[in-house]
C-alpha positions as a printed Julia matrix, in Angstrom:
386×3 Matrix{Float64}:
 129.68  54.25   79.57
 131.04  57.57   79.72
 133.1   59.29   76.91
 136.55  60.21   77.83
 136.91  63.9    77.63
 140.36  65.03   76.51
 141.65  68.04   78.33
 145.05  69.62   77.11
 147.41  69.72   79.87
 148.91  73.23   80.85
 152.36  73.19   79.57
 155.15  75.94   79.38
 156.84  76.89   76.1
 159.49  74.14   76.33
 157.09  71.3    77.52
 155.38  69.81   74.38
 152.06  68.13   74.67
 152.24  64.42   74.43
 148.78  63.39   73.09
 149.15  59.93   74.09
 149.87  60.94   77.81
 147.16  63.48   77.82
 144.6   61.07   76.45
 145.72  58.3    78.83
 145.3   60.91   81.74
 141.78  61.81   80.47
 140.74  58.1    80.64
 142.16  57.5    83.99
 140.31  60.6    85.3
 137.21  59.11   83.52
 137.67  55.84   85.28
 138.43  57.27   88.78
 135.14  59.43   88.66
 133.23  56.02   87.51
 134.79  54.18   90.26
 133.88  56.9    92.94
 130.31  56.94   91.83
 130.43  52.94   92.05
 132.01  53.18   95.39
 129.0   55.18   96.75
 126.77  52.42   95.29
 128.51  49.64   96.97
 128.47  51.79  100.43
 124.65  51.31  100.11
 124.8   47.5    99.81
 124.33  45.04  102.83
 126.17  41.98  103.28
 122.93  40.15  102.42
 122.76  42.13   99.09
 126.19  40.58   98.24
 125.49  37.07   99.55
 122.06  36.73   97.85
 122.83  38.33   94.71
 120.6   41.19   95.2
 123.48  43.42   94.58
 123.06  42.88   90.8
 119.51  43.55   90.56
 120.27  46.93   92.16
 123.08  47.57   89.87
 121.42  46.76   86.75
 118.8   49.51   87.74
 121.69  51.68   89.0
 123.6   51.18   85.68
 120.86  51.46   83.08
 117.89  53.54   84.13
 119.33  57.09   83.9
 122.02  55.95   81.15
 119.11  54.63   78.71
 117.38  58.11   79.05
 120.34  59.7    77.98
 121.74  57.42   75.37
 119.91  57.04   72.25
 120.61  56.6    68.49
 120.52  60.47   68.19
 123.17  60.79   71.15
 125.65  58.85   68.78
 124.56  60.72   65.7
 125.52  64.02   67.28
 128.93  62.96   68.18
 129.62  60.78   65.15
 127.47  62.17   62.39
 127.76  60.29   59.22
 130.28  57.55   60.66
 128.97  54.11   59.83
 127.74  52.02   63.04
 130.58  49.28   62.46
 133.14  51.95   62.99
 131.65  53.62   66.06
 131.09  49.95   67.77
 134.62  49.34   67.08
 135.74  52.42   68.92
 133.49  51.8    71.53
 134.74  48.3    72.36
 138.25  49.7    72.29
 137.65  52.41   74.73
 135.56  50.13   77.08
 138.54  47.65   77.07
 140.76  50.48   78.02
 138.46  51.84   80.86
 138.55  48.02   82.19
 142.1   47.71   82.07
 142.77  50.95   83.76
 140.03  50.08   86.51
 141.85  46.5    87.05
 145.01  48.14   87.84
 143.53  50.66   90.21
 141.55  47.98   92.21
 143.73  44.97   92.24
 146.42  46.35   94.67
 143.56  46.31   97.31
 142.86  42.56   97.07
 143.86  40.04   99.46
 143.78  36.07   99.23
 141.26  35.94  102.02
 138.54  37.98  100.46
 136.86  34.72   98.63
 136.32  32.91  102.11
 135.23  36.4   103.64
 132.49  36.62  100.69
 131.15  33.25  102.01
 130.84  34.03  105.54
 128.79  37.26  104.85
 125.73  37.84  106.71
 123.59  40.75  107.72
 121.23  43.44  106.42
 123.3   46.65  107.39
 125.89  48.13  104.74
 128.26  48.69  107.82
 128.66  44.66  108.13
 130.27  44.45  104.64
 134.24  44.25  105.29
 136.22  46.33  103.46
 138.17  44.12  101.64
 134.64  42.53  100.09
 133.68  46.29   99.42
 136.8   46.42   97.36
 136.17  43.45   95.16
 132.75  44.88   95.05
 133.63  48.13   93.26
 135.75  46.04   90.82
 132.92  43.59   90.08
 130.25  46.27   89.91
 132.13  48.55   87.73
 133.3   45.99   85.16
 129.6   44.47   84.96
 128.01  48.31   84.59
 130.72  48.88   82.03
 129.91  45.67   80.0
 126.23  46.31   80.41
 126.54  49.83   79.0
 128.71  48.43   76.19
 126.2   46.07   75.1
 123.42  48.65   75.24
 125.48  50.9    73.32
 125.98  48.25   70.73
 122.4   47.63   70.32
 121.55  51.38   70.05
 123.97  51.76   67.17
 122.67  48.66   65.26
 119.17  50.37   66.0
 118.15  47.03   67.69
 115.45  48.12   70.15
 115.91  47.28   73.77
 113.65  48.33   76.51
 115.57  47.84   79.64
 112.27  48.15   81.74
 110.96  44.87   80.19
 111.99  41.87   81.9
 112.61  39.88   78.73
 114.54  42.61   76.97
 116.67  43.36   80.15
 117.58  39.51   80.42
 118.57  39.61   76.92
 120.93  42.53   77.33
 122.51  40.9    80.53
 122.95  37.65   78.63
 124.77  39.32   75.85
 126.73  41.68   77.97
 128.07  39.01   80.31
 128.23  36.51   77.42
 126.19  33.87   79.57
 125.05  30.77   77.64
 122.98  28.31   79.13
 124.52  25.35   80.4
 128.06  26.89   80.28
 129.99  27.26   83.36
 131.49  30.57   84.24
 134.81  29.2    84.52
 134.86  27.82   81.09
 133.99  31.34   80.03
 137.0   32.88   81.89
 139.41  30.4    80.57
 138.44  31.3    76.95
 138.58  35.04   77.7
 142.49  35.17   79.02
 145.51  35.16   77.06
 146.86  31.76   76.11
 149.92  32.07   78.3
 147.7   32.56   81.57
 145.32  29.71   80.8
 147.16  26.75   82.46
 147.47  28.79   85.59
 143.95  29.64   85.56
 142.67  25.95   84.85
 144.84  24.95   87.82
 143.33  27.62   90.07
 139.87  26.58   89.17
 140.58  22.9    90.24
 141.4   24.04   94.01
 138.39  24.74   96.46
 138.95  28.32   96.69
 135.52  29.02   94.91
 133.54  27.18   97.41
 132.64  30.33   98.86
 130.72  31.29   95.85
 128.3   28.48   95.68
 125.46  30.2    97.82
 125.3   33.06   95.21
 122.66  32.86   92.46
 123.65  32.05   88.78
 124.69  35.49   87.86
 126.47  36.47   91.02
 128.51  33.24   90.95
 129.5   33.97   87.3
 130.61  37.39   88.36
 132.49  36.25   91.33
 134.25  33.37   89.56
 135.5   35.89   86.93
 136.94  38.08   89.38
 138.25  35.89   92.35
 140.98  34.51   90.13
 142.31  38.16   90.66
 142.16  37.7    94.3
 143.55  34.24   95.01
 146.53  33.76   92.41
 149.67  35.1    94.42
 152.16  37.71   92.7
 150.21  38.06   89.51
 147.05  39.77   90.94
 147.64  43.38   89.32
 148.9   42.26   86.04
 146.06  39.67   85.65
 143.33  41.95   86.93
 144.42  44.29   84.31
 144.41  41.64   81.42
 141.26  39.82   82.52
 139.18  43.23   82.81
 140.58  44.13   79.35
 139.84  40.68   77.62
 136.59  39.9    79.26
 135.27  43.41   78.13
 136.6   42.64   74.79
 134.87  39.52   75.03
 131.75  41.04   75.83
 131.92  43.97   73.33
 132.67  41.36   70.33
 129.78  39.26   71.54
 127.56  42.04   71.56
 128.57  43.15   68.32
 127.89  39.73   66.77
 124.6   39.27   68.33
 123.29  42.6    67.64
 124.8   43.24   64.15
 123.2   39.78   63.09
 119.92  41.01   64.5
 120.14  44.18   62.66
 120.68  42.25   59.66
 117.65  40.28   60.04
 115.79  43.71   60.94
 116.92  45.33   57.72
 116.02  42.23   55.66
 112.44  42.32   57.15
 111.87  45.97   56.59
 112.98  45.6    52.83
 110.52  42.77   52.52
 107.63  44.56   54.14
 108.45  47.91   52.34
 108.57  46.32   48.87
 105.56  43.85   49.4
 102.59  44.26   47.36
 100.85  41.38   48.99
 101.5   41.96   52.66
  98.95  39.29   53.92
 100.27  36.62   51.67
 103.97  37.56   52.26
 103.14  36.46   56.14
 101.6   33.2    54.91
 104.61  32.32   52.85
 107.39  33.36   55.11
 105.84  31.18   57.93
 105.23  28.24   55.31
 108.98  28.41   54.36
 110.1   28.65   58.02
 108.01  25.66   58.86
 109.41  23.72   55.57
 111.43  21.62   57.72
 108.94  21.14   60.58
 109.46  17.26   60.15
 112.94  17.26   60.52
 113.68  20.0    62.96
 111.97  20.11   66.24
 113.03  23.72   66.69
 112.76  26.79   64.57
 116.08  28.52   63.92
 116.58  31.78   66.06
 117.5   34.0    62.97
 114.05  32.74   61.27
 112.04  33.02   64.42
 113.64  36.8    64.83
 112.83  37.53   61.11
 108.99  36.39   61.44
 108.54  38.28   64.62
 109.87  41.59   63.08
 108.06  40.83   59.51
 104.84  40.66   61.54
 105.52  43.93   63.49
 106.49  45.93   60.2
 103.64  44.69   58.18
 101.39  45.78   60.79
 103.27  49.02   61.16
 103.57  49.68   57.38
 100.45  47.99   56.07
  97.94  47.84   58.7
  97.75  44.07   58.3
  97.07  41.95   61.19
  96.53  38.3    60.48
  94.54  36.51   63.37
  93.91  33.48   61.36
  97.62  33.06   60.85
  98.35  33.73   64.44
  96.46  31.05   65.55
  97.95  28.44   63.07
  99.63  25.36   64.76
 100.39  23.14   61.83
 100.24  25.08   58.53
  98.46  23.22   55.66
 100.37  23.49   52.56
  97.13  23.17   50.27
  95.71  26.42   52.14
  98.94  28.22   51.39
  98.88  27.2    47.89
  95.08  28.14   47.45
  96.1   31.67   48.83
  98.76  31.97   46.17
  96.51  30.73   43.28
  93.7   33.37   44.43
  95.95  36.37   43.89
  96.12  38.18   40.56
  98.91  39.84   38.96
 102.74  39.86   39.43
 103.8   37.68   42.44
 107.64  38.37   41.91
 107.68  40.08   45.49
 106.32  37.14   47.25
 108.63  34.98   45.6
 111.66  37.16   46.14
 110.72  37.38   49.88
 110.48  33.5    50.16
 113.93  33.15   48.76
 115.28  35.84   51.36
 113.22  33.96   54.09
 115.08  30.6    53.25
 118.32  31.95   53.02
 118.4   33.82   56.38
 120.01  31.26   58.32
 122.31  29.98   55.61
 122.55  27.24   52.95
 118.95  26.11   51.97
 117.73  22.6    52.97
 116.27  20.24   50.2
 112.66  20.84   51.81
 113.18  24.56   51.23
 114.27  24.07   47.76
 111.32  22.16   47.03
 108.96  24.64   48.4
 110.62  27.5    46.29
 110.26  25.5    43.28
 106.63  24.96   43.46
 106.13  28.77   44.69
 108.02  29.72   41.5
 105.91  27.71   39.28
 102.63  28.82   40.82
 103.79  32.45   40.54
 104.27  32.34   36.82
 101.42  34.41   35.25
 101.77  33.3    31.44
């Protein structure tokens, strides 16, 4: 996401500078420049790219490869030295929402009610076969998708959560966060939640029609993005204001979702770093952490996401900071309590660091369960060195 650069307008002695108008003009110029670059990208797409959903694969590479080489934690430190991450994230979300709204107003005027059906009938491998109306829609969709992908990446960088866009797992995580895609959730439900309350009844009625049939052939992400934008095409008379609102609100939603996800992960990483750094018993720390996490194994089929995240980072940090890699623990399927307590009893000296770590592990996902309390009580008893 490019920063808006404010240029002072040339004014005469009787023409005071309006800072608000100057900033808005700078934002608009920035959006128009980004939009021009996206237009060049869309010109290279074929009708098959759009219909098959390959356009999104190409966009992800186009949007992120060069961007991630330039934007890292130091990039933001150079611009916001000493400013807490929460403050910078808030500013980036607001700036992205402004850009999204401006782009919505610029592109919506060119929409027509026939575009959705045109998308459904696309075919051909040549960029020349893409109708101008569809190209207009694709510029809007690609612009907003790129904006939200880069915004989510910015948030991950600011909270110092490592994301490697060349790693398929990390890239898919970034896409899910940026586009607020949840497993089993229909895109139209996401859209309804994103728009202002007064517009929701109109949006719901629109989704009850057959206007979205054209999007059924698109892959999941392509369909998700098409549905989020086709409202702006098909509702007569409110196209431009709704485009502005939808672009702004879906971008705010994406930014806030990214903030919630990556801030939480940063919290877990910070917790893991503190536990590893202060540990005098790093190998035992891993066993105790895993035992506490698995304390509810009989009542919970799945490990809590925050606990799994904590264990993954804790293993990494113990390896990096202490040089400890426990292959035996890595091969454990059902952890044996007797084995864990034998390891605890075999340690000499103060085990306060282990007990404190166990309490943090148990609390990472919220209130303690009865079983977690039982495990902590026994560990507390065994850690006594009278």
